[in-house]
C-alpha positions as CSV (number, residue, x, y, z in Angstrom):
1,X,48.5,-134.8,-6.6
2,X,46.6,-133.5,-3.8
3,X,46.1,-129.7,-4.2
4,X,46.8,-127.7,-1.1
5,X,45.1,-124.4,-0.2
6,X,48.3,-122.6,-0.8
7,X,48.7,-124.0,-4.4
8,X,45.1,-123.1,-5.2
9,X,45.6,-119.6,-4.0
10,X,48.9,-119.2,-6.1
11,X,47.3,-120.5,-9.1
12,X,44.4,-117.9,-8.7
13,X,46.8,-115.1,-8.3
14,X,48.8,-116.3,-11.4
15,X,45.4,-116.2,-13.4
16,X,44.7,-112.7,-12.0
17,X,48.2,-111.5,-12.9
18,X,47.9,-112.9,-16.4
19,X,44.4,-111.3,-17.0
20,X,45.7,-108.1,-15.8
21,X,48.5,-108.2,-18.3
22,X,45.8,-108.6,-20.9
23,X,43.8,-105.7,-19.8
24,X,41.1,-108.0,-18.6
25,X,40.4,-106.1,-15.4
26,X,37.2,-107.7,-14.1
27,X,38.4,-111.3,-14.7
28,X,41.7,-110.4,-12.9
29,X,39.7,-108.9,-9.8
30,X,37.4,-112.1,-10.0
31,X,40.4,-114.4,-9.7
32,X,41.9,-112.2,-6.9
33,X,38.7,-112.3,-5.0
34,X,38.9,-116.0,-5.1
35,X,42.5,-116.1,-3.9
36,X,41.5,-113.6,-1.0
37,X,38.6,-115.8,0.0
38,X,40.5,-119.1,0.0
39,X,43.4,-117.2,2.0
40,X,40.8,-116.1,4.5
41,X,40.9,-118.7,7.4
42,X,43.0,-121.2,5.3
43,X,45.2,-123.6,7.2
44,X,48.5,-122.3,6.1
45,X,51.4,-121.6,8.2
46,X,55.1,-120.5,8.2
47,X,57.1,-120.2,5.1
48,X,54.2,-121.3,2.8
49,X,51.9,-118.6,4.2
50,X,54.5,-116.0,3.9
51,X,55.2,-117.0,0.2
52,X,51.4,-116.7,-0.6
53,X,51.1,-113.3,1.1
54,X,54.1,-112.1,-0.9
55,X,52.4,-113.2,-4.1
56,X,49.2,-111.5,-3.1
57,X,51.3,-108.2,-2.4
58,X,53.3,-108.6,-5.6
59,X,49.6,-108.7,-7.5
60,X,48.3,-105.7,-5.8
61,X,51.5,-103.7,-6.6
62,X,50.9,-104.4,-10.1
63,X,47.1,-103.9,-10.0
64,X,47.3,-100.6,-8.2
65,X,49.8,-99.3,-11.1
66,X,47.5,-100.5,-13.8
67,X,46.4,-97.6,-16.1
68,X,42.8,-98.7,-16.3
69,X,42.8,-99.0,-12.3
70,X,44.2,-95.5,-12.2
71,X,41.8,-94.1,-14.6
72,X,38.8,-95.6,-12.8
73,X,39.7,-94.2,-9.4
74,X,40.7,-90.8,-11.0
75,X,37.4,-90.5,-12.5
76,X,35.9,-90.9,-8.9
77,X,38.4,-88.2,-7.7
78,X,40.4,-90.7,-5.7
79,X,43.9,-90.0,-5.9
80,X,45.5,-91.6,-2.8
81,X,47.5,-94.7,-3.5
82,X,47.6,-97.7,-3.1
83,X,43.9,-97.9,-4.1
84,X,43.4,-101.5,-2.8
85,X,45.8,-102.6,0.0
86,X,46.2,-105.7,2.1
87,X,47.7,-106.6,5.5
88,X,48.0,-110.0,7.2
89,X,44.6,-110.9,8.6
90,X,42.7,-108.4,6.3
91,X,41.6,-111.0,3.8
92,X,37.8,-110.3,4.4
93,X,38.5,-106.5,4.0
94,X,40.3,-107.1,0.9
95,X,37.6,-109.5,-0.5
96,X,35.0,-106.6,0.3
97,X,37.2,-104.0,-1.4
98,X,37.7,-106.0,-4.4
99,X,34.1,-107.1,-4.7
100,X,32.8,-103.5,-4.6
101,X,35.3,-102.7,-7.1
102,X,34.3,-105.4,-9.5
103,X,30.4,-104.5,-9.0
104,X,31.5,-100.9,-10.0
105,X,33.3,-101.9,-13.1
106,X,30.8,-104.4,-14.2
107,X,28.0,-101.8,-13.8
108,X,30.1,-99.3,-15.7
109,X,30.7,-102.0,-18.5
110,X,27.1,-102.6,-18.8
111,X,26.3,-99.1,-19.1
112,X,28.8,-98.3,-21.7
113,X,27.5,-101.3,-23.5
114,X,23.9,-100.2,-23.5
115,X,25.0,-96.8,-24.5
116,X,26.9,-98.2,-27.5
117,X,24.1,-100.4,-28.6
118,X,21.6,-97.4,-28.3
119,X,24.1,-95.4,-30.4
120,X,24.4,-98.4,-32.9
121,X,20.6,-98.6,-33.2
122,X,20.3,-94.9,-33.7
123,X,22.9,-95.0,-36.6
124,X,21.2,-97.8,-38.2
125,X,17.8,-96.2,-38.3
126,X,19.4,-93.0,-39.4
127,X,20.9,-94.6,-42.3
128,X,17.7,-96.5,-43.3
129,X,15.8,-93.3,-43.0
130,X,18.2,-91.6,-45.2
131,X,18.1,-94.5,-47.6
132,X,14.3,-94.3,-47.9
133,X,14.3,-90.7,-48.2
134,X,16.7,-91.1,-51.3
135,X,14.6,-93.9,-52.7
136,X,11.4,-91.5,-52.5
137,X,13.3,-88.9,-54.3
138,X,14.6,-91.4,-56.7
139,X,18.2,-90.6,-55.8
140,X,19.0,-94.2,-56.4
141,X,22.7,-94.2,-56.3
142,X,22.8,-92.6,-52.8
143,X,20.0,-95.0,-51.8
144,X,21.9,-98.0,-52.7
145,X,25.1,-96.7,-51.2
146,X,23.5,-96.1,-47.7
147,X,21.7,-99.7,-47.8
148,X,24.9,-101.3,-48.8
149,X,26.4,-99.6,-45.7
150,X,23.7,-100.8,-43.5
151,X,24.0,-104.4,-44.9
152,X,27.8,-104.3,-44.1
153,X,27.5,-102.9,-40.6
154,X,24.2,-104.5,-39.3
155,X,23.4,-107.4,-41.8
156,X,24.1,-110.1,-39.2
157,X,21.2,-108.7,-37.1
158,X,17.8,-110.4,-37.6
159,X,15.6,-108.7,-40.3
160,X,18.0,-106.0,-41.4
161,X,18.7,-107.6,-44.9
162,X,15.0,-108.4,-45.4
163,X,14.2,-104.5,-44.7
164,X,16.7,-103.3,-47.1
165,X,15.4,-105.8,-49.8
166,X,11.7,-104.9,-49.2
167,X,12.7,-101.1,-49.4
168,X,14.2,-101.9,-52.7
169,X,11.5,-103.9,-54.0
170,X,8.9,-101.3,-53.2
171,X,10.9,-99.0,-55.3
172,X,10.8,-101.7,-58.0
173,X,14.7,-102.2,-58.1
174,X,13.9,-105.8,-58.5
175,X,17.5,-107.4,-59.0
176,X,18.9,-105.4,-56.1
177,X,16.0,-106.2,-54.0
178,X,16.4,-110.0,-54.8
179,X,20.0,-110.0,-53.7
180,X,19.3,-108.5,-50.3
181,X,16.4,-110.8,-49.8
182,X,18.3,-113.9,-50.9
183,X,20.9,-113.0,-48.5
184,X,18.2,-112.9,-45.8
185,X,17.0,-116.3,-46.8
186,X,20.4,-117.7,-46.4
187,X,20.7,-116.4,-43.0
188,X,17.3,-117.7,-42.0
189,X,15.8,-120.2,-44.5
190,X,12.6,-120.3,-42.4
191,X,12.1,-116.5,-43.0
192,X,8.9,-117.1,-45.5
193,X,8.5,-113.3,-45.7
194,X,11.8,-112.8,-47.0
195,X,11.6,-115.9,-49.2
196,X,8.4,-114.5,-50.7
197,X,10.1,-111.1,-51.3
198,X,13.0,-112.7,-53.0
199,X,10.7,-114.6,-55.4
200,X,8.7,-111.5,-56.2
201,X,11.8,-109.6,-56.7
202,X,13.5,-112.0,-59.0
203,X,10.4,-112.6,-60.9
204,X,10.1,-108.8,-61.4
205,X,13.9,-108.9,-62.7
206,X,12.9,-112.0,-64.9
207,X,15.6,-114.1,-63.4
208,X,13.8,-117.4,-63.6
209,X,16.7,-119.6,-62.6
210,X,17.0,-117.7,-59.3
211,X,13.2,-117.9,-58.9
212,X,13.2,-121.7,-59.6
213,X,15.9,-122.2,-57.1
214,X,14.1,-120.3,-54.4
215,X,10.8,-122.3,-55.1
216,X,12.8,-125.5,-54.7
217,X,14.1,-124.3,-51.4
218,X,10.5,-123.5,-50.2
219,X,9.4,-126.8,-51.1
220,X,12.3,-128.5,-49.2
221,X,12.0,-126.3,-46.2
222,X,8.1,-125.9,-45.8
223,X,7.1,-129.0,-47.5
224,X,5.1,-129.8,-50.8
225,X,2.5,-127.1,-50.4
226,X,-0.1,-127.1,-53.3
227,X,-0.1,-123.3,-53.6
228,X,3.6,-123.2,-53.8
229,X,3.5,-125.9,-56.5
230,X,0.8,-123.8,-58.3
231,X,3.1,-120.6,-58.0
232,X,5.7,-122.5,-59.3
233,X,3.6,-123.6,-62.4
234,X,2.8,-120.0,-63.0
235,X,6.4,-119.1,-63.1
236,X,7.3,-122.0,-65.5
237,X,4.6,-120.7,-67.8
238,X,6.0,-117.4,-67.8
239,X,9.3,-118.8,-68.5
240,X,7.7,-120.9,-71.3
241,X,8.7,-124.2,-69.9
242,X,5.4,-126.0,-70.2
243,X,6.5,-129.5,-69.4
244,X,7.6,-128.2,-66.1
245,X,4.7,-126.0,-65.6
246,X,2.4,-129.1,-66.4
247,X,4.4,-131.3,-63.8
248,X,3.8,-128.7,-60.9
249,X,0.2,-127.9,-61.9
250,X,-0.5,-131.7,-61.8
251,X,1.2,-132.1,-58.4
252,X,-0.7,-129.1,-57.0
253,X,-4.1,-130.6,-58.4
254,X,-3.2,-134.0,-56.9
255,X,-2.6,-132.4,-53.5
256,X,-5.7,-129.9,-53.7
257,X,-8.3,-130.9,-56.4
258,X,-10.2,-127.5,-55.6
259,X,-7.4,-125.6,-57.4
260,X,-9.0,-124.7,-60.6
261,X,-6.2,-122.7,-61.8
262,X,-4.0,-125.9,-61.6
263,X,-6.2,-127.7,-64.0
264,X,-6.4,-124.8,-66.3
265,X,-2.7,-124.7,-66.4
266,X,-2.6,-128.5,-67.3
267,X,-5.2,-127.6,-70.1
268,X,-3.2,-124.7,-71.4
269,X,-0.3,-126.8,-71.8
270,X,-1.9,-129.3,-73.8
271,X,-1.4,-132.3,-71.4
272,X,-3.7,-134.9,-70.1
273,X,-6.3,-133.5,-67.8
274,X,-7.1,-134.9,-64.3
275,X,-10.8,-134.9,-63.5
276,X,-12.3,-134.9,-59.9
């Protein structure tokens, strides 16, 4: 059906009132501004115009009583009510008043968000610094507890899990480091530094099945790189899986015949030797 100006205004005021009840003050004001703009100069007459104006007055009555509105104006040392008012023909003034209020609230929200972000960043850095100090002092239970809190609170932020893992790796807490770095790779499979760190950590912990899985993931993500295959062959030798070591060394040698170590691994495993 054809939407009349009055219907559109009523719908925006209904949205404004619903948002107000949910405590979504900026959304409520934005909807009320739309209603006031539409009412300004709209071709609405008689009973229909009277009903729209009643809806607008009802909304403003609730708006001026809302605790968040009271709090905002009290902070500005404004105590005379109604804070925002409307009279017939004053749609432009109402739009300006609501628009100014919306700007103030959005600026206040951005400032509060920036302050909260800064506090959050300081908290993260303080915990990381505390964890590093504990690692340096070999107070390992305290360090692990702090890093666990960092991971729980900030682990979805890029680089945080990898940072925790690298700190543990430097302290030669290999298995714990591997867990953090493996989680970092799960969040970003193309984080080559985290992937290399996880391999180093689990190699130090002699968790060969985990190292094998990481190498396979690297080959799938970054392609059949000959040096990755060579590193994998070394891992299989350390794991005493000579057949697998030979296979990886052979693939590496085929891709890059300049890899003398790949040929040496093939010789070491007692298999057929490729010549250049």
